[in-house]
FIZASE-528847 format. One record per residue (C-alpha): residue number from 1; x, y, z. Coordinates in nm, 3 decimals, padded with zeros to 5 digits, always signed. Each point is the difference from the previous one (the first is absolute). Layout:
# residues N
> NUM, X, Y, Z $
...
END
This chain:
# residues 298
> 1, +04.795, +02.105, +08.094 $
> 2, -00.249, +00.079, -00.294 $
> 3, -00.292, +00.205, +00.071 $
> 4, -00.351, -00.140, +00.017 $
> 5, -00.145, +00.013, -00.354 $
> 6, -00.286, -00.247, -00.008 $
> 7, -00.251, -00.079, +00.283 $
> 8, -00.248, -00.266, -00.038 $
> 9, -00.302, -00.001, +00.220 $
> 10, -00.239, -00.302, +00.005 $
> 11, -00.346, +00.038, +00.157 $
> 12, -00.310, -00.193, +00.062 $
> 13, -00.188, +00.348, +00.000 $
> 14, -00.096, -00.048, +00.334 $
> 15, -00.019, +00.307, +00.257 $
> 16, +00.300, -00.135, +00.202 $
> 17, +00.206, -00.069, -00.298 $
> 18, -00.073, +00.375, -00.112 $
> 19, +00.271, +00.086, +00.260 $
> 20, +00.259, -00.158, -00.180 $
> 21, -00.099, +00.153, -00.322 $
> 22, -00.001, +00.335, +00.141 $
> 23, +00.364, -00.060, +00.154 $
> 24, +00.104, -00.116, -00.360 $
> 25, -00.130, +00.329, -00.154 $
> 26, +00.179, +00.208, +00.273 $
> 27, +00.330, -00.178, -00.075 $
> 28, -00.056, +00.045, -00.355 $
> 29, -00.047, +00.350, +00.017 $
> 30, +00.280, +00.072, +00.220 $
> 31, +00.262, -00.204, -00.183 $
> 32, -00.134, +00.081, -00.338 $
> 33, -00.061, -00.380, -00.067 $
> 34, -00.227, -00.154, -00.248 $
> 35, -00.298, -00.172, +00.176 $
> 36, -00.174, -00.342, -00.115 $
> 37, -00.340, -00.058, +00.168 $
> 38, -00.068, -00.368, -00.024 $
> 39, -00.309, -00.213, +00.049 $
> 40, -00.023, -00.377, -00.060 $
> 41, -00.319, -00.185, -00.032 $
> 42, +00.039, -00.346, +00.126 $
> 43, -00.040, -00.251, -00.305 $
> 44, -00.084, -00.286, +00.245 $
> 45, -00.320, +00.227, +00.155 $
> 46, -00.102, +00.062, -00.354 $
> 47, -00.004, -00.375, -00.092 $
> 48, -00.191, -00.081, +00.292 $
> 49, -00.255, +00.275, -00.085 $
> 50, -00.011, -00.129, -00.367 $
> 51, -00.108, -00.349, +00.135 $
> 52, -00.282, +00.151, +00.264 $
> 53, -00.173, +00.184, -00.301 $
> 54, -00.245, -00.188, -00.212 $
> 55, +00.005, +00.223, -00.311 $
> 56, +00.176, +00.299, -00.139 $
> 57, +00.328, -00.047, +00.211 $
> 58, +00.211, +00.207, -00.263 $
> 59, -00.228, +00.278, +00.030 $
> 60, -00.015, +00.024, +00.363 $
> 61, +00.394, -00.033, +00.013 $
> 62, +00.047, +00.299, -00.276 $
> 63, -00.246, +00.201, +00.238 $
> 64, +00.196, -00.080, +00.306 $
> 65, +00.338, +00.085, -00.161 $
> 66, -00.142, +00.335, -00.115 $
> 67, -00.122, +00.073, +00.334 $
> 68, +00.350, -00.077, +00.145 $
> 69, +00.193, +00.210, -00.267 $
> 70, -00.246, +00.278, +00.080 $
> 71, +00.111, -00.010, +00.376 $
> 72, +00.365, +00.003, -00.103 $
> 73, -00.048, +00.289, -00.232 $
> 74, -00.207, +00.202, +00.288 $
> 75, +00.293, -00.066, +00.248 $
> 76, +00.264, +00.097, -00.229 $
> 77, -00.225, +00.319, -00.081 $
> 78, -00.043, +00.054, +00.373 $
> 79, +00.382, -00.019, +00.055 $
> 80, +00.062, +00.243, -00.273 $
> 81, -00.209, +00.236, +00.112 $
> 82, +00.111, -00.006, +00.387 $
> 83, +00.371, -00.068, -00.065 $
> 84, +00.086, +00.114, -00.337 $
> 85, +00.113, -00.309, -00.120 $
> 86, -00.128, -00.190, -00.322 $
> 87, +00.037, -00.372, +00.084 $
> 88, +00.022, -00.260, -00.288 $
> 89, -00.270, -00.253, +00.029 $
> 90, +00.044, -00.370, -00.037 $
> 91, -00.290, -00.244, +00.032 $
> 92, +00.068, -00.358, -00.033 $
> 93, -00.172, -00.350, +00.035 $
> 94, +00.207, -00.290, +00.149 $
> 95, +00.179, -00.108, +00.310 $
> 96, +00.011, +00.309, +00.250 $
> 97, +00.362, -00.094, +00.112 $
> 98, +00.107, -00.093, -00.339 $
> 99, -00.108, +00.295, -00.168 $
> 100, +00.120, +00.259, +00.263 $
> 101, +00.336, -00.157, -00.018 $
> 102, +00.011, -00.010, -00.405 $
> 103, -00.134, +00.355, +00.002 $
> 104, +00.290, +00.123, +00.204 $
> 105, +00.253, -00.160, -00.189 $
> 106, -00.154, +00.132, -00.340 $
> 107, +00.028, +00.342, +00.101 $
> 108, +00.318, -00.046, +00.198 $
> 109, -00.152, +00.148, +00.325 $
> 110, +00.232, +00.141, +00.237 $
> 111, -00.259, -00.011, +00.279 $
> 112, -00.314, -00.178, +00.072 $
> 113, -00.249, +00.126, +00.243 $
> 114, -00.297, -00.181, +00.134 $
> 115, -00.229, +00.003, +00.305 $
> 116, +00.060, -00.200, +00.312 $
> 117, -00.370, -00.118, -00.037 $
> 118, -00.303, +00.063, -00.185 $
> 119, -00.305, -00.184, -00.158 $
> 120, -00.020, -00.274, -00.235 $
> 121, +00.375, -00.136, -00.052 $
> 122, +00.124, +00.235, +00.285 $
> 123, -00.247, -00.053, +00.255 $
> 124, +00.199, -00.199, +00.260 $
> 125, +00.082, +00.150, +00.341 $
> 126, +00.348, +00.159, +00.034 $
> 127, +00.175, -00.061, -00.296 $
> 128, -00.208, -00.174, -00.285 $
> 129, +00.087, -00.289, -00.165 $
> 130, +00.065, +00.118, -00.339 $
> 131, +00.231, +00.295, +00.133 $
> 132, +00.200, -00.260, +00.171 $
> 133, +00.035, -00.213, -00.327 $
> 134, +00.091, +00.265, -00.198 $
> 135, +00.267, +00.078, +00.271 $
> 136, +00.136, -00.331, -00.022 $
> 137, -00.036, -00.054, -00.390 $
> 138, +00.145, +00.355, -00.135 $
> 139, +00.329, +00.145, +00.004 $
> 140, -00.133, +00.352, -00.006 $
> 141, +00.004, +00.202, +00.298 $
> 142, -00.361, +00.015, +00.158 $
> 143, -00.152, +00.272, +00.212 $
> 144, -00.266, -00.147, +00.207 $
> 145, -00.253, +00.293, +00.125 $
> 146, -00.197, -00.007, +00.319 $
> 147, -00.055, +00.356, +00.067 $
> 148, -00.213, +00.277, -00.180 $
> 149, +00.236, +00.184, -00.199 $
> 150, -00.010, +00.405, +00.057 $
> 151, +00.370, +00.096, -00.080 $
> 152, +00.344, -00.132, -00.067 $
> 153, +00.168, -00.209, +00.227 $
> 154, +00.157, +00.213, +00.305 $
> 155, +00.183, -00.246, +00.206 $
> 156, +00.138, -00.347, -00.121 $
> 157, +00.109, -00.271, +00.234 $
> 158, +00.281, -00.237, -00.179 $
> 159, +00.105, -00.289, +00.219 $
> 160, +00.355, -00.090, -00.128 $
> 161, +00.230, -00.319, +00.029 $
> 162, +00.294, +00.169, -00.167 $
> 163, -00.020, -00.235, -00.300 $
> 164, -00.008, +00.114, -00.347 $
> 165, -00.340, -00.042, -00.027 $
> 166, -00.065, +00.234, +00.274 $
> 167, +00.209, +00.253, -00.183 $
> 168, -00.201, -00.045, -00.292 $
> 169, -00.356, +00.005, +00.203 $
> 170, +00.148, +00.339, +00.127 $
> 171, +00.083, +00.146, -00.342 $
> 172, -00.341, -00.089, -00.127 $
> 173, -00.187, +00.119, +00.271 $
> 174, +00.164, +00.361, -00.077 $
> 175, -00.169, -00.036, -00.351 $
> 176, -00.328, -00.082, +00.153 $
> 177, -00.004, +00.268, +00.275 $
> 178, +00.252, +00.262, -00.113 $
> 179, -00.102, +00.268, +00.234 $
> 180, -00.046, -00.231, +00.335 $
> 181, +00.206, -00.006, +00.283 $
> 182, +00.161, -00.352, +00.072 $
> 183, +00.022, -00.193, +00.329 $
> 184, +00.274, -00.297, -00.065 $
> 185, -00.069, -00.264, +00.258 $
> 186, +00.250, -00.287, +00.085 $
> 187, -00.148, -00.249, +00.253 $
> 188, +00.242, -00.256, +00.133 $
> 189, +00.048, -00.288, +00.203 $
> 190, +00.326, -00.156, +00.166 $
> 191, +00.031, -00.343, -00.189 $
> 192, -00.085, -00.292, +00.244 $
> 193, -00.062, +00.266, +00.301 $
> 194, -00.253, -00.249, +00.135 $
> 195, +00.241, -00.277, -00.021 $
> 196, +00.278, +00.194, +00.150 $
> 197, -00.202, +00.097, +00.301 $
> 198, -00.122, -00.359, +00.060 $
> 199, +00.369, -00.097, -00.005 $
> 200, +00.064, +00.231, +00.275 $
> 201, +00.152, +00.288, -00.178 $
> 202, -00.014, +00.294, +00.228 $
> 203, -00.266, +00.309, -00.094 $
> 204, +00.267, +00.260, +00.014 $
> 205, +00.214, -00.239, -00.269 $
> 206, -00.319, +00.012, -00.196 $
> 207, -00.044, +00.371, +00.037 $
> 208, +00.334, +00.047, -00.138 $
> 209, -00.064, -00.191, -00.310 $
> 210, -00.322, +00.204, -00.060 $
> 211, +00.229, +00.310, +00.045 $
> 212, +00.238, -00.123, -00.267 $
> 213, -00.276, -00.104, -00.249 $
> 214, -00.165, +00.336, +00.039 $
> 215, +00.323, +00.164, -00.050 $
> 216, +00.062, -00.190, -00.340 $
> 217, -00.323, +00.058, -00.116 $
> 218, -00.007, +00.374, +00.044 $
> 219, +00.340, +00.009, -00.206 $
> 220, -00.182, -00.208, -00.281 $
> 221, -00.301, +00.224, +00.015 $
> 222, +00.211, +00.290, -00.032 $
> 223, +00.180, -00.165, -00.329 $
> 224, -00.368, -00.095, -00.129 $
> 225, -00.116, +00.363, +00.024 $
> 226, +00.307, +00.134, -00.184 $
> 227, -00.024, -00.292, -00.282 $
> 228, -00.376, +00.081, -00.053 $
> 229, +00.087, +00.380, -00.024 $
> 230, -00.269, +00.103, +00.241 $
> 231, -00.009, +00.336, +00.138 $
> 232, +00.104, +00.010, +00.357 $
> 233, -00.250, +00.239, +00.100 $
> 234, -00.272, -00.231, -00.103 $
> 235, +00.096, -00.308, +00.179 $
> 236, -00.048, -00.136, +00.325 $
> 237, +00.212, -00.306, +00.105 $
> 238, -00.148, -00.267, +00.269 $
> 239, +00.191, -00.308, +00.113 $
> 240, -00.196, -00.189, +00.251 $
> 241, +00.050, -00.341, +00.166 $
> 242, -00.289, -00.221, -00.073 $
> 243, -00.213, -00.219, -00.236 $
> 244, -00.042, +00.167, -00.330 $
> 245, -00.375, -00.011, -00.062 $
> 246, -00.069, +00.112, +00.350 $
> 247, +00.264, +00.293, -00.035 $
> 248, -00.113, +00.090, -00.350 $
> 249, -00.391, +00.035, +00.120 $
> 250, +00.098, +00.181, +00.298 $
> 251, +00.202, +00.277, -00.201 $
> 252, -00.258, +00.022, -00.240 $
> 253, -00.222, +00.138, +00.271 $
> 254, +00.242, +00.193, +00.189 $
> 255, +00.170, +00.172, -00.284 $
> 256, -00.352, +00.043, -00.170 $
> 257, +00.096, -00.128, -00.323 $
> 258, -00.239, -00.044, -00.310 $
> 259, +00.200, -00.230, -00.215 $
> 260, +00.205, -00.307, +00.107 $
> 261, +00.272, -00.128, -00.275 $
> 262, +00.100, -00.347, +00.030 $
> 263, +00.173, -00.276, -00.202 $
> 264, -00.152, -00.334, -00.077 $
> 265, +00.345, -00.160, +00.043 $
> 266, +00.331, +00.079, +00.144 $
> 267, +00.230, -00.141, +00.276 $
> 268, -00.010, -00.001, +00.339 $
> 269, -00.349, +00.128, +00.129 $
> 270, -00.168, -00.010, -00.365 $
> 271, +00.184, -00.324, -00.117 $
> 272, -00.294, -00.240, -00.058 $
> 273, -00.095, -00.066, -00.348 $
> 274, -00.297, +00.141, -00.177 $
> 275, -00.190, +00.213, +00.238 $
> 276, +00.190, -00.021, +00.324 $
> 277, -00.175, -00.043, +00.337 $
> 278, +00.107, +00.370, +00.100 $
> 279, -00.147, +00.132, -00.320 $
> 280, -00.317, -00.210, +00.023 $
> 281, -00.053, +00.130, +00.348 $
> 282, +00.049, +00.354, -00.070 $
> 283, -00.222, -00.014, -00.298 $
> 284, -00.279, -00.144, +00.213 $
> 285, +00.025, +00.199, +00.326 $
> 286, +00.147, +00.322, -00.111 $
> 287, -00.242, +00.324, -00.032 $
> 288, +00.238, +00.207, -00.248 $
> 289, +00.022, -00.100, -00.355 $
> 290, +00.257, -00.276, -00.090 $
> 291, +00.252, +00.035, -00.290 $
> 292, +00.141, -00.350, -00.082 $
> 293, +00.315, -00.011, -00.199 $
> 294, +00.140, -00.291, -00.183 $
> 295, +00.253, +00.099, -00.264 $
> 296, +00.156, +00.320, -00.111 $
> 297, -00.204, +00.115, -00.290 $
> 298, +00.197, +00.030, -00.353 $
END
């Protein structure tokens, strides 16, 4: 797994979105990565403004862009002063979604860092619509920031389904949080358990099936840890019977995790196309930051 070399932090310059910028700065400083701070002025909003103005539309637009540029420069200077990182600055006018995705591709970003909510284009409750649309559109891993960042990540929860993508997500998580402790979680359900019970299969037989499933998952967990090259002293393994989303959210709290790492796609628990239902629920309901992985970075 290659190291993280370039981090892109799109921001709407709101106070809430600042949390994501601070986290991006902490990561860039810890990992020695390049940081690109991006703000996109919505071209549609500018067009509306021009239509509303009776005169000197060009002059007002120029002043507006100059003010926004000044805010970006001030934010970059503050991050340099507080965190020792000198962010590159990218100000664009256009489609917010298109510009973010295009810029990430242009600089070959290894990681996008965005706020879960903010003002303007990220003002929606829970996960903002722009953040979710970028998640759907981009093939770049994205860190969705919910918490105020004070320190590197300490404890990372990684739900695993033993697919190839789960291994890639776990390896990438080590790049993002190289000093953290990892909690590996596998939540399983016996296939057709409800139908088997309805068909009259006795509870002790169902219990035996769960024991076998747990034993098999334990063996797969051991193999996964070895394949990922994880230090056994920094790993907790949890295999539980139950629905995936519920178990993820419960273990996030019980294990006091500050980051959850999850995939867009996989098989089994994470098999839905695009943003699977488990991923969407975790993004909406978790309190920890969420790292969504899609593909292994080149």
